[in-house]
C-alpha positions as CSV (number, residue, x, y, z in Angstrom):
1,M,254.8,297.9,288.2
2,L,251.4,296.3,288.0
3,I,251.1,294.2,291.2
4,A,248.4,292.0,289.7
5,L,250.6,291.1,286.8
6,T,253.5,290.3,289.1
7,V,251.3,288.1,291.3
8,A,249.7,286.4,288.3
9,T,253.1,285.6,286.8
10,A,254.5,284.3,290.1
11,V,251.4,282.1,290.7
12,A,251.5,280.7,287.1
13,A,255.2,280.0,287.4
14,L,254.6,278.1,290.7
15,L,251.8,276.1,289.1
16,L,254.1,275.2,286.2
17,A,256.7,274.2,288.7
18,A,254.3,271.9,290.5
19,W,253.0,270.4,287.3
20,C,256.4,269.6,285.9
21,G,257.6,268.5,289.4
22,F,254.8,266.0,289.4
23,A,255.8,264.8,286.0
24,A,259.3,264.3,287.2
25,F,258.0,262.5,290.3
26,R,256.2,260.1,287.9
27,D,259.5,259.7,285.9
28,Q,258.1,261.5,282.8
29,P,259.8,264.0,280.4
30,T,258.1,267.3,279.4
31,K,255.3,266.8,277.0
32,D,253.4,269.0,274.7
33,W,251.0,270.2,277.4
34,H,253.9,271.3,279.5
35,F,255.2,273.4,276.6
36,I,251.8,275.1,276.3
37,G,252.1,275.9,280.0
38,M,255.6,277.2,279.5
39,A,254.2,279.4,276.7
40,V,251.5,280.9,278.9
41,V,254.1,281.7,281.7
42,T,256.5,283.1,279.1
43,L,253.7,285.3,277.7
44,L,253.0,286.7,281.1
45,A,256.7,287.4,281.6
46,V,257.0,289.1,278.2
47,V,253.9,291.2,279.0
48,Q,255.6,292.2,282.2
49,L,258.7,293.2,280.3
50,V,256.7,295.4,278.0
51,V,254.8,297.0,280.8
52,G,258.0,297.6,282.8
53,I,259.7,299.3,279.8
54,V,256.6,301.4,279.1
55,Q,256.6,302.6,282.7
56,L,260.2,303.5,282.4
57,A,259.6,305.4,279.2
58,R,256.8,307.4,281.0
59,G,259.4,308.6,283.5
60,Q,258.6,306.3,286.4
61,E,261.7,305.1,288.2
62,P,262.3,302.0,290.2
63,E,263.5,302.5,293.7
64,Q,266.7,300.5,293.4
65,G,267.8,301.6,289.9
66,T,266.8,301.2,286.3
67,T,269.7,299.0,285.2
68,I,269.0,296.2,287.7
69,F,265.3,296.5,287.1
70,V,265.7,296.0,283.3
71,A,268.2,293.2,283.9
72,Y,265.6,291.4,286.1
73,L,262.9,291.9,283.6
74,I,265.0,290.4,280.8
75,G,266.0,287.5,283.1
76,C,262.3,286.9,283.9
77,A,261.4,286.8,280.2
78,A,264.3,284.4,279.4
79,C,264.1,282.0,282.4
80,V,261.3,279.6,281.3
81,P,262.1,279.5,277.6
82,A,265.8,278.6,278.4
83,A,264.6,275.7,280.6
84,G,262.2,274.7,277.9
85,F,265.0,274.4,275.3
86,L,267.1,272.4,277.8
87,S,264.2,270.1,278.5
88,L,264.0,269.4,274.7
89,A,267.6,268.3,274.8
90,E,267.1,266.1,277.9
91,R,264.0,264.0,277.2
92,T,264.0,262.3,280.6
93,R,262.6,263.2,284.0
94,W,265.6,265.7,284.3
95,G,264.0,267.8,281.6
96,S,260.9,268.1,283.8
97,I,263.0,268.9,286.8
98,T,264.7,271.7,284.9
99,V,261.4,273.3,284.0
100,A,260.1,272.9,287.5
101,A,263.2,274.6,288.8
102,S,262.8,277.5,286.3
103,G,259.2,278.0,287.6
104,V,260.5,278.4,291.1
105,V,263.3,280.7,290.0
106,L,260.8,282.8,288.1
107,A,258.5,283.1,291.1
108,V,261.5,284.3,293.2
109,L,262.5,286.8,290.5
110,Q,259.0,288.2,290.7
111,V,259.3,288.8,294.4
112,R,262.7,290.5,293.7
113,L,261.2,292.6,290.9
114,Y,258.5,293.8,293.3
115,D,261.2,294.7,295.8
116,I,263.3,296.5,293.2
117,W,260.4,298.6,292.0
118,G,259.6,299.6,295.6
119,A,255.8,299.4,295.4
């Protein structure tokens, strides 16, 4: 795993969580700018998914198993987009809270991915 990419994804996810959490505090739904932020975080997670699969294809093995590693990679890539779709359905502050929670979840998943890889 690329440690810099893992850290960048976790930091971007936490920044998104803080941004959407602030919007929820101000009783605002997610706006277009929030969706741009979600796209950036999702792009980082998809790049991480591709890098992880390439490393597996090169023969590198995660310390705690390939299956769980791939499952976490897929979960990371799907976490923020799923919350984004939910926030479109819920155009209140709860949509912002959902995206903020997904940012925190993604950051925790990054820590767990690092742990699974055993770097």
